[in-house]
N, CA, C and O atoms as CSV, one atom per row, in Angstrom:
chain,resi,resn,atom,element,x,y,z
A,1,MET,N,N,31.711,31.086,-16.651
A,1,MET,CA,C,31.492,30.765,-15.263
A,1,MET,C,C,30.112,30.123,-15.142
A,1,MET,O,O,29.114,30.751,-15.496
A,2,PRO,N,N,30.034,28.877,-14.647
A,2,PRO,CA,C,28.743,28.207,-14.532
A,2,PRO,C,C,27.905,28.825,-13.417
A,2,PRO,O,O,28.427,29.279,-12.398
A,3,GLY,N,N,26.598,28.829,-13.638
A,3,GLY,CA,C,25.670,29.340,-12.636
A,3,GLY,C,C,25.035,28.196,-11.868
A,3,GLY,O,O,25.310,27.027,-12.137
A,4,THR,N,N,24.190,28.538,-10.919
A,4,THR,CA,C,23.480,27.551,-10.133
A,4,THR,C,C,22.255,27.076,-10.904
A,4,THR,O,O,21.471,27.882,-11.405
A,5,ILE,N,N,22.104,25.771,-10.992
A,5,ILE,CA,C,20.938,25.197,-11.648
A,5,ILE,C,C,19.793,25.183,-10.645
A,5,ILE,O,O,19.938,24.664,-9.538
A,6,THR,N,N,18.665,25.747,-11.029
A,6,THR,CA,C,17.497,25.767,-10.166
A,6,THR,C,C,16.372,25.031,-10.869
A,6,THR,O,O,15.926,25.444,-11.940
A,7,LEU,N,N,15.918,23.955,-10.277
A,7,LEU,CA,C,14.815,23.189,-10.816
A,7,LEU,C,C,13.554,23.579,-10.061
A,7,LEU,O,O,13.566,23.705,-8.836
A,8,GLU,N,N,12.484,23.765,-10.786
A,8,GLU,CA,C,11.242,24.220,-10.187
A,8,GLU,C,C,10.463,23.070,-9.555
A,8,GLU,O,O,10.337,21.989,-10.130
A,9,ALA,N,N,9.956,23.329,-8.381
A,9,ALA,CA,C,8.997,22.453,-7.703
A,9,ALA,C,C,8.060,23.370,-6.942
A,9,ALA,O,O,8.500,24.238,-6.189
A,10,GLU,N,N,6.760,23.172,-7.143
A,10,GLU,CA,C,5.785,24.048,-6.507
A,10,GLU,C,C,4.600,23.226,-6.019
A,10,GLU,O,O,4.082,22.378,-6.746
A,11,VAL,N,N,4.180,23.477,-4.802
A,11,VAL,CA,C,2.958,22.877,-4.288
A,11,VAL,C,C,1.807,23.733,-4.796
A,11,VAL,O,O,1.737,24.927,-4.501
A,12,THR,N,N,0.906,23.123,-5.560
A,12,THR,CA,C,-0.187,23.887,-6.155
A,12,THR,C,C,-1.494,23.754,-5.389
A,12,THR,O,O,-2.384,24.591,-5.542
A,13,ASN,N,N,-1.626,22.713,-4.564
A,13,ASN,CA,C,-2.859,22.522,-3.809
A,13,ASN,C,C,-2.605,21.576,-2.648
A,13,ASN,O,O,-1.782,20.665,-2.740
A,14,VAL,N,N,-3.319,21.801,-1.558
A,14,VAL,CA,C,-3.310,20.889,-0.416
A,14,VAL,C,C,-4.763,20.648,-0.049
A,14,VAL,O,O,-5.535,21.590,0.127
A,15,SER,N,N,-5.131,19.369,0.065
A,15,SER,CA,C,-6.496,19.003,0.436
A,15,SER,C,C,-6.419,18.066,1.640
A,15,SER,O,O,-5.323,17.688,2.053
A,16,PRO,N,N,-7.545,17.693,2.201
A,16,PRO,CA,C,-7.512,16.738,3.317
A,16,PRO,C,C,-6.930,15.374,2.941
A,16,PRO,O,O,-6.552,14.603,3.822
A,17,ARG,N,N,-6.856,15.073,1.658
A,17,ARG,CA,C,-6.355,13.766,1.211
A,17,ARG,C,C,-4.914,13.767,0.724
A,17,ARG,O,O,-4.308,12.704,0.590
A,18,GLY,N,N,-4.354,14.948,0.458
A,18,GLY,CA,C,-2.988,14.977,-0.041
A,18,GLY,C,C,-2.611,16.327,-0.600
A,18,GLY,O,O,-3.323,17.315,-0.422
A,19,LEU,N,N,-1.488,16.354,-1.275
A,19,LEU,CA,C,-1.016,17.590,-1.880
A,19,LEU,C,C,-0.692,17.339,-3.343
A,19,LEU,O,O,-0.475,16.204,-3.766
A,20,TRP,N,N,-0.663,18.435,-4.110
A,20,TRP,CA,C,-0.334,18.386,-5.527
A,20,TRP,C,C,0.946,19.166,-5.767
A,20,TRP,O,O,1.099,20.298,-5.307
A,21,LEU,N,N,1.864,18.540,-6.497
A,21,LEU,CA,C,3.153,19.142,-6.830
A,21,LEU,C,C,3.233,19.395,-8.325
A,21,LEU,O,O,2.863,18.539,-9.128
A,22,LEU,N,N,3.713,20.560,-8.692
A,22,LEU,CA,C,3.998,20.869,-10.084
A,22,LEU,C,C,5.511,20.824,-10.260
A,22,LEU,O,O,6.251,21.590,-9.643
A,23,LEU,N,N,5.948,19.910,-11.113
A,23,LEU,CA,C,7.371,19.730,-11.412
A,23,LEU,C,C,7.558,19.979,-12.901
A,23,LEU,O,O,7.356,19.079,-13.716
A,24,GLY,N,N,7.938,21.180,-13.251
A,24,GLY,CA,C,8.017,21.539,-14.664
A,24,GLY,C,C,6.631,21.530,-15.263
A,24,GLY,O,O,5.775,22.316,-14.857
A,25,ASP,N,N,6.393,20.643,-16.232
A,25,ASP,CA,C,5.072,20.546,-16.844
A,25,ASP,C,C,4.300,19.317,-16.360
A,25,ASP,O,O,3.277,18.958,-16.942
A,26,GLU,N,N,4.783,18.680,-15.309
A,26,GLU,CA,C,4.141,17.486,-14.755
A,26,GLU,C,C,3.547,17.801,-13.382
A,26,GLU,O,O,4.213,18.387,-12.529
A,27,GLU,N,N,2.290,17.410,-13.179
A,27,GLU,CA,C,1.666,17.590,-11.866
A,27,GLU,C,C,1.444,16.223,-11.237
A,27,GLU,O,O,0.882,15.323,-11.861
A,28,LEU,N,N,1.892,16.078,-9.994
A,28,LEU,CA,C,1.802,14.803,-9.291
A,28,LEU,C,C,0.997,14.958,-8.014
A,28,LEU,O,O,1.100,15.971,-7.322
A,29,HIS,N,N,0.188,13.941,-7.705
A,29,HIS,CA,C,-0.556,13.904,-6.451
A,29,HIS,C,C,0.252,13.125,-5.429
A,29,HIS,O,O,0.772,12.050,-5.728
A,30,VAL,N,N,0.355,13.665,-4.228
A,30,VAL,CA,C,1.067,13.024,-3.121
A,30,VAL,C,C,0.014,12.730,-2.053
A,30,VAL,O,O,-0.254,13.584,-1.207
A,31,PRO,N,N,-0.590,11.532,-2.077
A,31,PRO,CA,C,-1.649,11.225,-1.118
A,31,PRO,C,C,-1.080,10.990,0.286
A,31,PRO,O,O,-0.045,10.345,0.453
A,32,PHE,N,N,-1.777,11.528,1.282
A,32,PHE,CA,C,-1.339,11.342,2.666
A,32,PHE,C,C,-1.379,9.869,3.075
A,32,PHE,O,O,-0.635,9.454,3.964
A,33,SER,N,N,-2.236,9.082,2.437
A,33,SER,CA,C,-2.285,7.653,2.760
A,33,SER,C,C,-0.986,6.945,2.397
A,33,SER,O,O,-0.604,5.978,3.056
A,34,GLU,N,N,-0.307,7.413,1.363
A,34,GLU,CA,C,0.974,6.829,0.945
A,34,GLU,C,C,2.175,7.549,1.562
A,34,GLU,O,O,3.245,6.960,1.720
A,35,PHE,N,N,1.993,8.815,1.905
A,35,PHE,CA,C,3.078,9.645,2.437
A,35,PHE,C,C,2.583,10.331,3.723
A,35,PHE,O,O,2.320,11.534,3.722
A,36,PRO,N,N,2.459,9.568,4.812
A,36,PRO,CA,C,1.830,10.072,6.040
A,36,PRO,C,C,2.579,11.198,6.734
A,36,PRO,O,O,2.005,11.867,7.593
A,37,TRP,N,N,3.831,11.427,6.395
A,37,TRP,CA,C,4.631,12.460,7.050
A,37,TRP,C,C,4.076,13.853,6.819
A,37,TRP,O,O,4.337,14.764,7.604
A,38,PHE,N,N,3.314,14.026,5.750
A,38,PHE,CA,C,2.773,15.345,5.421
A,38,PHE,C,C,1.414,15.624,6.079
A,38,PHE,O,O,0.971,16.772,6.114
A,39,ALA,N,N,0.763,14.604,6.591
A,39,ALA,CA,C,-0.624,14.737,7.052
A,39,ALA,C,C,-0.799,15.781,8.158
A,39,ALA,O,O,-1.818,16.471,8.183
A,40,GLN,N,N,0.145,15.912,9.049
A,40,GLN,CA,C,0.021,16.854,10.165
A,40,GLN,C,C,0.857,18.112,9.968
A,40,GLN,O,O,0.935,18.953,10.864
A,41,ALA,N,N,1.474,18.244,8.816
A,41,ALA,CA,C,2.331,19.407,8.539
A,41,ALA,C,C,1.490,20.634,8.239
A,41,ALA,O,O,0.344,20.527,7.801
A,42,THR,N,N,2.067,21.789,8.477
A,42,THR,CA,C,1.395,23.044,8.147
A,42,THR,C,C,1.546,23.318,6.648
A,42,THR,O,O,2.397,22.736,5.977
A,43,ILE,N,N,0.708,24.210,6.149
A,43,ILE,CA,C,0.807,24.625,4.746
A,43,ILE,C,C,2.191,25.217,4.483
A,43,ILE,O,O,2.799,24.943,3.448
A,44,GLU,N,N,2.681,26.017,5.407
A,44,GLU,CA,C,4.007,26.633,5.251
A,44,GLU,C,C,5.092,25.563,5.114
A,44,GLU,O,O,5.976,25.681,4.266
A,45,GLN,N,N,5.028,24.525,5.942
A,45,GLN,CA,C,6.028,23.456,5.881
A,45,GLN,C,C,5.936,22.682,4.568
A,45,GLN,O,O,6.956,22.345,3.968
A,46,ILE,N,N,4.718,22.404,4.127
A,46,ILE,CA,C,4.523,21.649,2.885
A,46,ILE,C,C,4.955,22.469,1.676
A,46,ILE,O,O,5.551,21.936,0.740
A,47,ALA,N,N,4.659,23.751,1.695
A,47,ALA,CA,C,4.975,24.608,0.544
A,47,ALA,C,C,6.467,24.860,0.382
A,47,ALA,O,O,6.914,25.245,-0.698
A,48,ASP,N,N,7.234,24.652,1.429
A,48,ASP,CA,C,8.680,24.878,1.375
A,48,ASP,C,C,9.370,23.630,0.829
A,48,ASP,O,O,9.962,22.855,1.581
A,49,VAL,N,N,9.286,23.448,-0.482
A,49,VAL,CA,C,9.867,22.276,-1.138
A,49,VAL,C,C,10.989,22.725,-2.069
A,49,VAL,O,O,10.887,23.750,-2.742
A,50,ARG,N,N,12.054,21.939,-2.090
A,50,ARG,CA,C,13.214,22.199,-2.954
A,50,ARG,C,C,13.392,21.009,-3.885
A,50,ARG,O,O,13.005,19.884,-3.566
A,51,ARG,N,N,13.978,21.276,-5.026
A,51,ARG,CA,C,14.278,20.213,-5.994
A,51,ARG,C,C,15.737,20.334,-6.416
A,51,ARG,O,O,16.039,20.917,-7.457
A,52,PRO,N,N,16.644,19.784,-5.606
A,52,PRO,CA,C,18.073,19.941,-5.907
A,52,PRO,C,C,18.537,19.202,-7.164
A,52,PRO,O,O,19.492,19.626,-7.814
A,53,THR,N,N,17.872,18.112,-7.504
A,53,THR,CA,C,18.175,17.384,-8.738
A,53,THR,C,C,16.844,16.974,-9.373
A,53,THR,O,O,15.812,17.032,-8.704
A,54,PRO,N,N,16.838,16.566,-10.636
A,54,PRO,CA,C,15.576,16.219,-11.290
A,54,PRO,C,C,14.751,15.141,-10.578
A,54,PRO,O,O,13.525,15.149,-10.683
A,55,ASN,N,N,15.390,14.223,-9.864
A,55,ASN,CA,C,14.657,13.133,-9.210
A,55,ASN,C,C,14.653,13.251,-7.687
A,55,ASN,O,O,14.309,12.280,-7.012
A,56,HIS,N,N,15.016,14.388,-7.127
A,56,HIS,CA,C,15.120,14.534,-5.670
A,56,HIS,C,C,14.323,15.744,-5.203
A,56,HIS,O,O,14.520,16.861,-5.682
A,57,LEU,N,N,13.412,15.499,-4.253
A,57,LEU,CA,C,12.653,16.572,-3.619
A,57,LEU,C,C,12.997,16.616,-2.144
A,57,LEU,O,O,13.175,15.579,-1.506
A,58,HIS,N,N,13.088,17.826,-1.604
A,58,HIS,CA,C,13.464,17.994,-0.195
A,58,HIS,C,C,12.580,19.045,0.451
A,58,HIS,O,O,12.409,20.142,-0.081
A,59,TRP,N,N,12.019,18.701,1.602
A,59,TRP,CA,C,11.248,19.628,2.425
A,59,TRP,C,C,12.080,19.920,3.672
A,59,TRP,O,O,12.036,19.141,4.624
A,60,PRO,N,N,12.832,21.014,3.693
A,60,PRO,CA,C,13.762,21.278,4.798
A,60,PRO,C,C,13.080,21.447,6.153
A,60,PRO,O,O,13.626,21.012,7.167
A,61,GLN,N,N,11.917,22.060,6.197
A,61,GLN,CA,C,11.253,22.257,7.476
A,61,GLN,C,C,10.726,20.953,8.074
A,61,GLN,O,O,10.504,20.865,9.282
A,62,LEU,N,N,10.527,19.946,7.233
A,62,LEU,CA,C,10.018,18.654,7.696
A,62,LEU,C,C,11.091,17.575,7.718
A,62,LEU,O,O,10.843,16.474,8.211
A,63,ASP,N,N,12.275,17.867,7.195
A,63,ASP,CA,C,13.366,16.902,7.081
A,63,ASP,C,C,12.916,15.656,6.304
A,63,ASP,O,O,13.161,14.522,6.715
A,64,ILE,N,N,12.248,15.908,5.166
A,64,ILE,CA,C,11.752,14.835,4.305
A,64,ILE,C,C,12.451,14.927,2.955
A,64,ILE,O,O,12.537,15.998,2.354
A,65,ASP,N,N,12.946,13.791,2.495
A,65,ASP,CA,C,13.540,13.659,1.167
A,65,ASP,C,C,12.813,12.536,0.444
A,65,ASP,O,O,12.649,11.442,0.985
A,66,LEU,N,N,12.383,12.810,-0.769
A,66,LEU,CA,C,11.699,11.804,-1.586
A,66,LEU,C,C,12.233,11.845,-3.005
A,66,LEU,O,O,12.627,12.895,-3.511
A,67,SER,N,N,12.238,10.689,-3.632
A,67,SER,CA,C,12.545,10.668,-5.055
A,67,SER,C,C,11.250,10.927,-5.816
A,67,SER,O,O,10.174,10.531,-5.368
A,68,VAL,N,N,11.349,11.578,-6.945
A,68,VAL,CA,C,10.180,11.834,-7.782
A,68,VAL,C,C,9.570,10.502,-8.217
A,68,VAL,O,O,8.348,10.373,-8.300
A,69,GLU,N,N,10.414,9.522,-8.492
A,69,GLU,CA,C,9.919,8.206,-8.911
A,69,GLU,C,C,9.060,7.559,-7.834
A,69,GLU,O,O,8.113,6.843,-8.160
A,70,SER,N,N,9.361,7.790,-6.563
A,70,SER,CA,C,8.552,7.198,-5.489
A,70,SER,C,C,7.163,7.818,-5.436
A,70,SER,O,O,6.221,7.176,-4.970
A,71,ILE,N,N,7.019,9.044,-5.902
A,71,ILE,CA,C,5.699,9.680,-5.970
A,71,ILE,C,C,4.950,9.177,-7.204
A,71,ILE,O,O,3.745,8.931,-7.148
A,72,ARG,N,N,5.653,9.029,-8.292
A,72,ARG,CA,C,5.014,8.527,-9.517
A,72,ARG,C,C,4.490,7.098,-9.334
A,72,ARG,O,O,3.421,6.755,-9.839
A,73,ASP,N,N,5.249,6.269,-8.610
A,73,ASP,CA,C,4.881,4.862,-8.430
A,73,ASP,C,C,5.172,4.428,-6.991
A,73,ASP,O,O,6.159,3.734,-6.748
A,74,PRO,N,N,4.328,4.824,-6.037
A,74,PRO,CA,C,4.602,4.508,-4.626
A,74,PRO,C,C,4.659,3.013,-4.335
A,74,PRO,O,O,5.351,2.602,-3.404
A,75,ARG,N,N,3.956,2.191,-5.101
A,75,ARG,CA,C,3.977,0.742,-4.848
A,75,ARG,C,C,5.354,0.135,-5.113
A,75,ARG,O,O,5.700,-0.898,-4.540
A,76,ALA,N,N,6.122,0.765,-5.963
A,76,ALA,CA,C,7.465,0.269,-6.263
A,76,ALA,C,C,8.464,0.643,-5.167
A,76,ALA,O,O,9.579,0.123,-5.130
A,77,PHE,N,N,8.055,1.548,-4.277
A,77,PHE,CA,C,8.922,2.025,-3.203
A,77,PHE,C,C,8.143,1.945,-1.886
A,77,PHE,O,O,7.648,2.964,-1.406
A,78,PRO,N,N,8.027,0.759,-1.300
A,78,PRO,CA,C,7.270,0.650,-0.056
A,78,PRO,C,C,7.872,1.557,1.018
A,78,PRO,O,O,9.066,1.498,1.311
A,79,LEU,N,N,7.021,2.389,1.587
A,79,LEU,CA,C,7.466,3.331,2.610
A,79,LEU,C,C,7.043,2.815,3.972
A,79,LEU,O,O,5.929,2.321,4.149
A,80,LEU,N,N,7.944,2.938,4.926
A,80,LEU,CA,C,7.656,2.533,6.285
A,80,LEU,C,C,7.727,3.740,7.176
A,80,LEU,O,O,8.629,4.569,7.061
A,81,SER,N,N,6.763,3.831,8.069
A,81,SER,CA,C,6.736,4.948,8.989
A,81,SER,C,C,6.318,4.458,10.355
A,81,SER,O,O,5.437,3.606,10.470
A,82,LYS,N,N,6.947,4.992,11.403
A,82,LYS,CA,C,6.540,4.669,12.762
A,82,LYS,C,C,5.427,5.598,13.219
A,82,LYS,O,O,4.858,5.417,14.296
A,83,GLN,N,N,5.118,6.594,12.394
A,83,GLN,CA,C,4.077,7.558,12.714
A,83,GLN,C,C,2.721,6.883,12.594
A,83,GLN,O,O,2.469,6.157,11.632
A,84,SER,N,N,1.848,7.117,13.563
A,84,SER,CA,C,0.514,6.500,13.508
A,84,SER,C,C,-0.452,7.372,12.741
A,84,SER,O,O,-1.621,7.016,12.591
């Protein structure tokens, strides 16, 4: 009987400039300048991150979905936001 696959994703730090994610043995910086949706979020909202697949991150409290590749190389994935 197959079990549920759980992939680890953990927010390890939040600073005024961004947040740090630990994905397995890789740590990634998510700068607020590139990902403005997180800038006004609470620590609780930011820390509630899920990783349903190896390349998919989801923050349910913020209704944000990002690919891991977009964090690794944000210039390859231009993000548009109406948020000021």
